Residue frames relative to the residue before (quaternion, step in Angstrom):
aa qw qx qy qz dx dy dz
M 1.0000 0.0000 0.0000 0.0000 0.00 0.00 0.00
L 0.5960 0.5586 -0.3692 0.4431 3.60 1.09 -0.62
S 0.6384 0.5264 -0.3335 0.4518 3.57 1.01 -0.76
H 0.6210 0.5287 -0.3373 0.4701 3.59 1.09 -0.68
F 0.6336 0.5305 -0.3193 0.4638 3.57 0.99 -0.86
I 0.6782 0.4891 -0.2923 0.4641 3.58 0.86 -0.99
A 0.6558 0.5170 -0.3170 0.4497 3.58 0.95 -0.86
E 0.6714 0.4794 -0.3060 0.4751 3.60 0.92 -0.85
F 0.6039 0.5470 -0.3454 0.4657 3.57 1.09 -0.69
I 0.7059 0.4594 -0.2690 0.4671 3.58 0.78 -1.04
G 0.6705 0.5123 -0.3088 0.4389 3.59 0.86 -0.93
T 0.6881 0.4615 -0.2854 0.4817 3.58 0.95 -0.86
A 0.6089 0.5412 -0.3548 0.4588 3.59 1.07 -0.66
L 0.6474 0.5010 -0.3169 0.4790 3.59 1.00 -0.79
L 0.6125 0.5595 -0.3348 0.4469 3.56 1.02 -0.86
I 0.7369 0.4177 -0.2375 0.4756 3.59 0.78 -1.01
L 0.5943 0.5627 -0.3699 0.4397 3.60 1.01 -0.70
L 0.7440 0.3875 -0.2208 0.4976 3.59 0.85 -0.94
G 0.6680 0.5106 -0.3040 0.4480 3.60 1.01 -0.76
D 0.6994 0.4023 -0.2592 0.5308 3.57 0.81 -0.96
G 0.5865 0.5942 -0.3602 0.4162 3.56 1.17 -0.60
V 0.6756 0.4735 -0.3131 0.4705 3.59 0.92 -0.80
V 0.6078 0.5293 -0.3610 0.4693 3.60 1.07 -0.60
A 0.6392 0.5219 -0.3235 0.4630 3.58 0.95 -0.86
N 0.6607 0.5232 -0.3096 0.4403 3.56 0.92 -0.89
V 0.7083 0.4623 -0.2548 0.4686 3.57 1.06 -0.75
V 0.8122 0.3362 -0.1637 0.4478 3.62 0.79 -0.94
L 0.6491 0.5304 -0.3467 0.4208 3.63 1.07 -0.45
K 0.5880 -0.6285 0.4021 0.3124 3.53 -1.13 0.75
D 0.8688 0.1597 -0.1412 0.4468 3.53 -1.23 0.79
T 0.4291 0.6445 -0.5160 0.3663 3.61 1.08 0.59
K 0.6292 -0.5338 0.4031 0.3957 3.58 -1.26 0.29
G 0.7561 0.3827 -0.2047 0.4899 3.59 1.13 -0.61
N 0.2863 0.8008 -0.4938 0.1811 3.58 1.23 0.21
N 0.8519 0.0930 -0.1284 0.4991 3.53 -0.99 1.05
A 0.3042 0.7743 -0.5024 0.2356 3.60 1.14 0.57
G 0.5281 -0.7101 0.3500 0.3071 3.58 1.24 -0.29
W 0.7472 -0.4514 0.2994 0.3851 3.48 -1.46 0.26
I 0.6233 0.5513 -0.3540 0.4269 3.60 0.96 -0.78
V 0.6432 0.5112 -0.3225 0.4702 3.58 0.96 -0.80
I 0.6555 0.5131 -0.3171 0.4545 3.58 0.94 -0.86
T 0.6941 0.4717 -0.2940 0.4574 3.59 0.81 -0.94
F 0.6515 0.4961 -0.3214 0.4755 3.59 0.99 -0.75
G 0.6382 0.5345 -0.3237 0.4497 3.57 1.01 -0.81
W 0.6566 0.4984 -0.3091 0.4742 3.58 1.00 -0.82
A 0.6285 0.5329 -0.3404 0.4530 3.58 1.01 -0.76
M 0.6807 0.4671 -0.2869 0.4860 3.57 0.96 -0.83
A 0.5843 0.5615 -0.3684 0.4557 3.58 1.15 -0.54
V 0.6362 0.5051 -0.3151 0.4907 3.56 1.04 -0.81
F 0.6337 0.5432 -0.3266 0.4435 3.57 0.92 -0.90
V 0.6911 0.4773 -0.2847 0.4621 3.59 0.81 -1.00
G 0.6678 0.5130 -0.3102 0.4413 3.59 0.89 -0.92
V 0.6842 0.4739 -0.2812 0.4777 3.56 0.92 -0.91
F 0.6654 0.5122 -0.3107 0.4453 3.58 0.88 -0.91
A 0.6641 0.5461 -0.3096 0.4060 3.58 0.97 -0.90
V 0.8413 0.1854 -0.0608 0.5041 3.60 0.81 -0.92
G 0.3439 0.7764 -0.4774 0.2258 3.59 1.24 0.15
G 0.6986 0.4827 -0.2746 0.4512 3.56 1.01 -0.75
Y 0.6848 0.4890 -0.2747 0.4653 3.59 1.25 -0.21
S 0.8309 0.1048 -0.0287 0.5457 3.59 0.88 -0.89
G 0.5494 -0.5699 0.4187 0.4450 3.57 1.24 -0.27
A 0.3072 -0.8124 0.4577 0.1903 3.57 1.35 -0.06
H 0.0693 0.7864 -0.6050 0.1039 3.56 0.51 1.17
I 0.0628 0.8631 -0.4997 -0.0381 3.58 0.98 -1.05
N 0.7117 0.3246 -0.2137 0.5852 3.57 1.17 0.63
P 0.4187 -0.7233 0.4811 0.2646 3.64 -0.55 1.05
A 0.6085 0.5560 -0.3618 0.4354 3.60 1.07 -0.64
V 0.6396 0.5037 -0.3226 0.4828 3.59 1.01 -0.77
T 0.6453 0.5226 -0.3202 0.4560 3.58 0.92 -0.88
I 0.6882 0.4677 -0.2774 0.4804 3.58 0.87 -0.96
G 0.6332 0.5347 -0.3315 0.4508 3.58 1.02 -0.76
L 0.6665 0.4889 -0.3003 0.4760 3.59 0.91 -0.87
A 0.6549 0.4993 -0.3135 0.4729 3.58 0.98 -0.82
S 0.6516 0.5199 -0.3175 0.4520 3.60 0.97 -0.82
A 0.6929 0.4503 -0.2670 0.4957 3.58 1.16 -0.58
G 0.5297 -0.6562 0.3953 0.3641 3.58 1.27 0.05
L 0.5513 0.6325 -0.3763 0.3929 3.57 1.24 0.35
F 0.7594 0.2223 -0.1397 0.5952 3.57 1.29 0.04
P 0.4805 -0.7020 0.4337 0.2971 3.63 -0.82 0.88
W 0.4970 -0.6677 0.4698 0.2941 3.57 -0.87 0.95
A 0.5981 0.5899 -0.3637 0.4025 3.59 1.07 -0.63
S 0.6975 0.4639 -0.2680 0.4760 3.59 1.15 -0.55
V 0.4694 0.7177 -0.4252 0.2895 3.57 1.24 -0.31
P 0.6751 0.4931 -0.3393 0.4312 3.68 0.73 -0.85
T 0.6324 0.5352 -0.3384 0.4463 3.60 0.96 -0.81
Y 0.6685 0.4992 -0.2979 0.4638 3.56 0.91 -0.91
I 0.6951 0.4832 -0.2950 0.4431 3.59 0.81 -0.97
I 0.6314 0.5159 -0.3438 0.4658 3.60 0.96 -0.74
G 0.6465 0.5135 -0.3157 0.4676 3.58 0.95 -0.85
Q 0.6608 0.5101 -0.3004 0.4615 3.58 0.98 -0.86
M 0.6722 0.4976 -0.3054 0.4552 3.59 0.87 -0.88
L 0.6830 0.4676 -0.2917 0.4793 3.58 0.89 -0.88
G 0.6381 0.5255 -0.3275 0.4576 3.57 1.02 -0.75
A 0.6422 0.5202 -0.3205 0.4629 3.57 0.99 -0.82
A 0.6507 0.5087 -0.3158 0.4670 3.58 0.95 -0.84
F 0.6669 0.4987 -0.3073 0.4604 3.58 0.94 -0.87
G 0.6361 0.5272 -0.3288 0.4575 3.58 0.97 -0.80
A 0.6594 0.4998 -0.3034 0.4726 3.58 0.98 -0.84
F 0.6108 0.5422 -0.3457 0.4619 3.57 1.05 -0.71
L 0.6551 0.5066 -0.3127 0.4652 3.59 0.97 -0.83
V 0.6086 0.5351 -0.3533 0.4675 3.60 1.07 -0.66
W 0.6491 0.5045 -0.3208 0.4704 3.58 0.95 -0.83
V 0.6312 0.5199 -0.3353 0.4679 3.59 0.96 -0.81
H 0.6915 0.5083 -0.2784 0.4312 3.56 0.86 -1.01
Y 0.8012 0.2731 -0.1115 0.5206 3.58 0.92 -0.96
N 0.2160 0.8389 -0.4868 0.1128 3.59 1.21 0.32
Q 0.6773 0.4906 -0.3055 0.4553 3.61 0.84 -0.90
H 0.6765 0.4981 -0.2925 0.4569 3.57 1.01 -0.78
F 0.5726 0.5523 -0.3780 0.4735 3.58 1.14 -0.55
N 0.7158 0.4649 -0.2630 0.4498 3.56 0.84 -0.95
R 0.6593 0.4858 -0.3089 0.4836 3.61 1.21 -0.38
T 0.6143 0.5560 -0.3416 0.4436 3.59 1.24 -0.33
E 0.3124 -0.7987 0.4870 0.1653 3.57 -0.45 1.21
D 0.6671 0.5108 -0.3079 0.4464 3.60 1.06 -0.65
P 0.3236 -0.7803 0.4990 0.1936 3.63 -0.40 1.16
N 0.5862 0.5698 -0.3792 0.4335 3.59 1.18 -0.42
L 0.6369 0.5028 -0.3251 0.4856 3.58 1.08 -0.67
Q 0.5982 0.5468 -0.3596 0.4624 3.59 1.05 -0.66
L 0.6826 0.4791 -0.2804 0.4753 3.57 0.89 -0.96
A 0.6269 0.5747 -0.3376 0.4033 3.59 1.00 -0.80
V 0.5661 0.5796 -0.3901 0.4375 3.58 1.15 -0.45
F 0.7490 0.4268 -0.2120 0.4604 3.56 0.93 -0.90
S 0.8400 0.0526 0.0513 0.5376 3.57 0.81 -0.94
T 0.5522 -0.6190 0.4523 0.3276 3.53 -1.29 0.36
G 0.0318 -0.7764 0.6285 0.0340 3.52 -1.35 0.26
P 0.5490 -0.6540 0.4104 0.3200 3.58 -1.09 0.59
A 0.4852 -0.6257 0.5213 0.3184 3.55 -1.17 0.60
I 0.7479 0.0764 -0.0456 0.6578 3.56 1.15 -0.78
R 0.3353 -0.7805 0.4900 0.1959 3.59 -0.50 1.13
S 0.2587 0.7208 -0.5968 0.2394 3.55 -0.60 1.24
T 0.4330 -0.7467 0.4291 0.2660 3.57 -0.32 1.22
F 0.6972 0.4693 -0.2933 0.4557 3.60 0.75 -0.99
N 0.7108 0.4635 -0.2727 0.4534 3.58 0.77 -1.01
N 0.6414 0.5104 -0.3265 0.4706 3.57 1.01 -0.76
F 0.6348 0.5249 -0.3227 0.4663 3.58 1.00 -0.85
M 0.6863 0.4832 -0.2889 0.4605 3.59 0.85 -0.96
S 0.6004 0.5588 -0.3633 0.4419 3.61 1.04 -0.66
E 0.6940 0.4610 -0.2769 0.4787 3.56 0.93 -0.88
V 0.5995 0.5427 -0.3568 0.4678 3.59 1.10 -0.63
I 0.6872 0.4872 -0.2844 0.4578 3.58 0.83 -1.01
G 0.6657 0.5088 -0.3064 0.4517 3.57 0.90 -0.90
T 0.7017 0.4583 -0.2765 0.4703 3.57 0.90 -0.89
F 0.5725 0.5585 -0.3753 0.4685 3.58 1.10 -0.63
T 0.6622 0.5121 -0.3035 0.4552 3.58 0.89 -0.94
L 0.6543 0.5159 -0.3056 0.4608 3.56 0.97 -0.88
V 0.7452 0.4263 -0.2459 0.4500 3.57 0.60 -1.14
F 0.6273 0.5192 -0.3413 0.4695 3.60 0.99 -0.75
G 0.6489 0.5102 -0.3112 0.4710 3.57 1.01 -0.77
V 0.6240 0.5521 -0.3370 0.4383 3.58 1.00 -0.81
F 0.6012 0.5786 -0.3642 0.4137 3.60 1.00 -0.75
Y 0.7826 0.3350 -0.1579 0.5004 3.58 1.02 -0.75
L 0.6662 0.4907 -0.3136 0.4659 3.60 0.92 -0.83
A 0.7730 0.3547 -0.1710 0.4975 3.54 0.99 -0.87
A 0.2904 -0.7978 0.4883 0.2021 3.59 1.28 -0.07
P 0.0222 0.8571 -0.5145 0.0134 3.63 0.73 1.00
A 0.5518 0.6171 -0.4094 0.3836 3.61 1.13 -0.38
A 0.6653 0.4739 -0.3039 0.4903 3.58 1.15 -0.51
G 0.8379 -0.0799 -0.0010 0.5399 3.55 0.19 1.29
N 0.4280 -0.7332 0.4411 0.2909 3.59 1.29 0.17
E 0.5675 0.5924 -0.3841 0.4237 3.57 1.05 0.70
I 0.4424 -0.5979 0.5741 0.3424 3.51 -1.31 0.30
G 0.1793 -0.8741 0.4369 0.1140 3.55 1.01 -0.87
S 0.6435 -0.5787 0.3661 0.3421 3.51 -1.20 0.68
L 0.6702 0.5135 -0.3114 0.4361 3.59 0.90 -0.85
S 0.6988 0.4442 -0.2656 0.4937 3.56 1.20 -0.45
A 0.3791 0.7652 -0.4635 0.2364 3.58 1.24 0.09
L 0.6934 0.4928 -0.3009 0.4311 3.58 0.82 -0.92
P 0.6535 0.4962 -0.3456 0.4553 3.67 0.84 -0.77
V 0.6478 0.5011 -0.3301 0.4693 3.60 0.98 -0.75
G 0.6311 0.5237 -0.3321 0.4660 3.59 1.01 -0.75
L 0.6601 0.4954 -0.3053 0.4750 3.58 1.00 -0.79
L 0.6009 0.5442 -0.3544 0.4660 3.58 1.11 -0.64
V 0.6564 0.4932 -0.3056 0.4822 3.59 0.96 -0.85
L 0.6052 0.5407 -0.3523 0.4663 3.60 1.06 -0.68
A 0.6650 0.5023 -0.3042 0.4615 3.58 0.91 -0.91
I 0.6427 0.5150 -0.3241 0.4654 3.58 0.97 -0.83
G 0.6697 0.5083 -0.3060 0.4467 3.58 0.89 -0.88
L 0.6908 0.4798 -0.2820 0.4617 3.57 0.90 -0.90
S 0.7738 0.3929 -0.1900 0.4591 3.57 0.91 -0.92
L 0.8233 0.2496 -0.0807 0.5033 3.58 0.94 -0.88
G 0.5736 0.6746 -0.3482 0.3077 3.57 1.23 -0.33
G 0.5509 0.6806 -0.3751 0.3043 3.58 1.19 -0.34
T 0.6405 0.5512 -0.3338 0.4177 3.60 1.17 -0.32
T 0.8384 0.0931 -0.0013 0.5370 3.58 0.79 -1.03
G 0.5478 -0.6036 0.4169 0.4021 3.59 1.21 -0.17
Y 0.3580 -0.8062 0.4177 0.2177 3.57 1.37 0.32
A 0.0802 -0.7942 0.6023 -0.0080 3.55 0.27 1.29
I 0.1108 0.8582 -0.5012 0.0079 3.59 0.84 -1.13
N 0.7257 0.2962 -0.1824 0.5935 3.57 1.23 0.48
P 0.3636 -0.7652 0.4824 0.2228 3.63 -0.34 1.17
A 0.6565 0.5110 -0.3204 0.4530 3.59 0.99 -0.78
R 0.6161 0.5711 -0.3387 0.4238 3.56 1.03 -0.82
D 0.7457 0.3963 -0.2217 0.4876 3.59 1.02 -0.73
L 0.7312 0.4633 -0.2663 0.4241 3.58 0.72 -1.03
G 0.6563 0.5245 -0.3271 0.4327 3.60 0.85 -0.91
P 0.7097 0.4329 -0.2741 0.4835 3.63 0.77 -0.92
R 0.6016 0.5537 -0.3710 0.4403 3.61 1.06 -0.62
I 0.6267 0.5238 -0.3289 0.4741 3.57 1.04 -0.74
I 0.6468 0.5101 -0.3200 0.4681 3.58 0.98 -0.82
H 0.6073 0.5436 -0.3522 0.4601 3.60 1.01 -0.74
A 0.6675 0.5054 -0.3039 0.4546 3.58 0.97 -0.82
L 0.7350 0.4676 -0.2266 0.4356 3.58 1.08 -0.73
V 0.7215 0.4621 -0.2787 0.4339 3.60 0.88 -0.86
P 0.4838 -0.6621 0.4811 0.3101 3.60 -1.14 0.58
I 0.0854 0.7645 -0.6325 0.0904 3.57 -0.79 1.09
K 0.4971 -0.6786 0.4559 0.2909 3.56 -0.80 1.00
G 0.8688 0.0795 -0.0845 0.4814 3.56 -0.83 1.07
K 0.3675 0.7585 -0.4884 0.2262 3.61 1.15 0.28
R 0.4418 -0.6733 0.5385 0.2480 3.54 -1.28 0.54
D 0.6664 -0.4167 0.3822 0.4860 3.56 -1.31 -0.26
S 0.5723 -0.6435 0.4123 0.2972 3.56 -1.27 0.37
D 0.4686 -0.7193 0.4103 0.3077 3.59 1.27 0.43
W 0.0819 0.8436 -0.5233 0.0882 3.56 0.83 1.03
G 0.5606 0.6070 -0.3964 0.4002 3.61 1.15 -0.39
Y 0.7060 0.4177 -0.2471 0.5157 3.57 1.18 -0.59
A 0.5388 0.7158 -0.3711 0.2442 3.56 1.14 -0.73
W 0.6218 0.5665 -0.3625 0.4012 3.62 1.06 -0.57
I 0.5893 0.6079 -0.3755 0.3771 3.61 1.09 -0.61
P 0.7403 0.3838 -0.2620 0.4858 3.67 0.73 -0.86
V 0.6008 0.5053 -0.3815 0.4881 3.60 1.25 0.22
I 0.7589 0.3921 -0.2099 0.4757 3.58 0.73 -1.07
A 0.6618 0.5392 -0.3241 0.4077 3.60 0.83 -0.93
P 0.6556 0.4942 -0.3443 0.4554 3.66 0.88 -0.71
V 0.6135 0.5323 -0.3567 0.4615 3.60 1.06 -0.63
V 0.6362 0.5161 -0.3216 0.4749 3.59 0.99 -0.84
G 0.6636 0.5117 -0.3025 0.4542 3.58 0.90 -0.91
A 0.6526 0.5198 -0.3090 0.4566 3.56 1.02 -0.82
I 0.6571 0.4990 -0.3112 0.4716 3.58 0.95 -0.84
L 0.6386 0.5124 -0.3264 0.4724 3.60 0.99 -0.77
A 0.6325 0.5201 -0.3296 0.4699 3.59 1.03 -0.74
A 0.6408 0.5175 -0.3213 0.4673 3.57 1.02 -0.78
L 0.6484 0.5095 -0.3168 0.4686 3.58 0.98 -0.81
A 0.6440 0.5086 -0.3233 0.4713 3.60 0.99 -0.78
H 0.6377 0.5264 -0.3178 0.4639 3.56 1.01 -0.82
L 0.6699 0.4875 -0.2968 0.4748 3.58 0.95 -0.86
A 0.6302 0.5356 -0.3354 0.4511 3.59 1.05 -0.73
L 0.6615 0.5050 -0.3037 0.4638 3.57 1.00 -0.82
K 0.6789 0.4850 -0.2861 0.4712 3.57 1.12 -0.65
S 0.5244 0.6705 -0.4090 0.3288 3.59 1.20 -0.44
P 0.4286 -0.7185 0.4830 0.2585 3.61 -0.78 0.95
S 0.5902 0.5931 -0.3642 0.4089 3.59 1.24 -0.31
I 0.6365 0.5097 -0.3280 0.4770 3.57 1.27 -0.28
A 0.0506 0.7982 -0.5965 0.0672 3.57 -0.66 1.07
I 0.2076 -0.7675 0.5964 0.1105 3.54 -1.07 0.78
G 0.8073 0.2512 -0.1949 0.4971 3.59 -0.84 0.96
């Protein structure tokens, strides 16, 4: 179980290092990638997922997302007893990855006058603030992710996402970002948002704002709801009582 914890920690840290890293490269002042745009961010996040899953898929199944872990457990494909170990590893890994992004881009954070852009490197936020709509956006995005994982990654075969399935999962995240990410920034992962948000609150950044804790519960709770709904849909499709034609 310790190896699973370490793998989820490392995989999630890589995910956030590269994912938050591409956001930093695009939005922070005086970087080589400044103003490169949404396509670069979505592609960077997709490759971050690919690297994280590929790196540790053979050790823990590379959930690197509490919503995926909860979704698999809700579908009976992962033991509930292992869920806390995985989620703790994911949360700590996400925080560590975000810390490394701050270390890497520290000078650029301090040169960026807009505190909202500083925060955007660490955590998501809504384009239009609306509790119901923002919550539903994260539910829909995470449902799409977790439902896709059930089939793209074939978790029934060893209960893993696995290295060979890394690229399809990365492409799924790319599709979600391009198609659904414009409303909230598609957290679709409680660890991806909460761990880095905590780091934003802790590290010294010139002129930084608060960490928007009033919004922070949405990218934590909504992905869990979306994952459970995806698990229920998966179980419904598997039910022998459902017949078509």
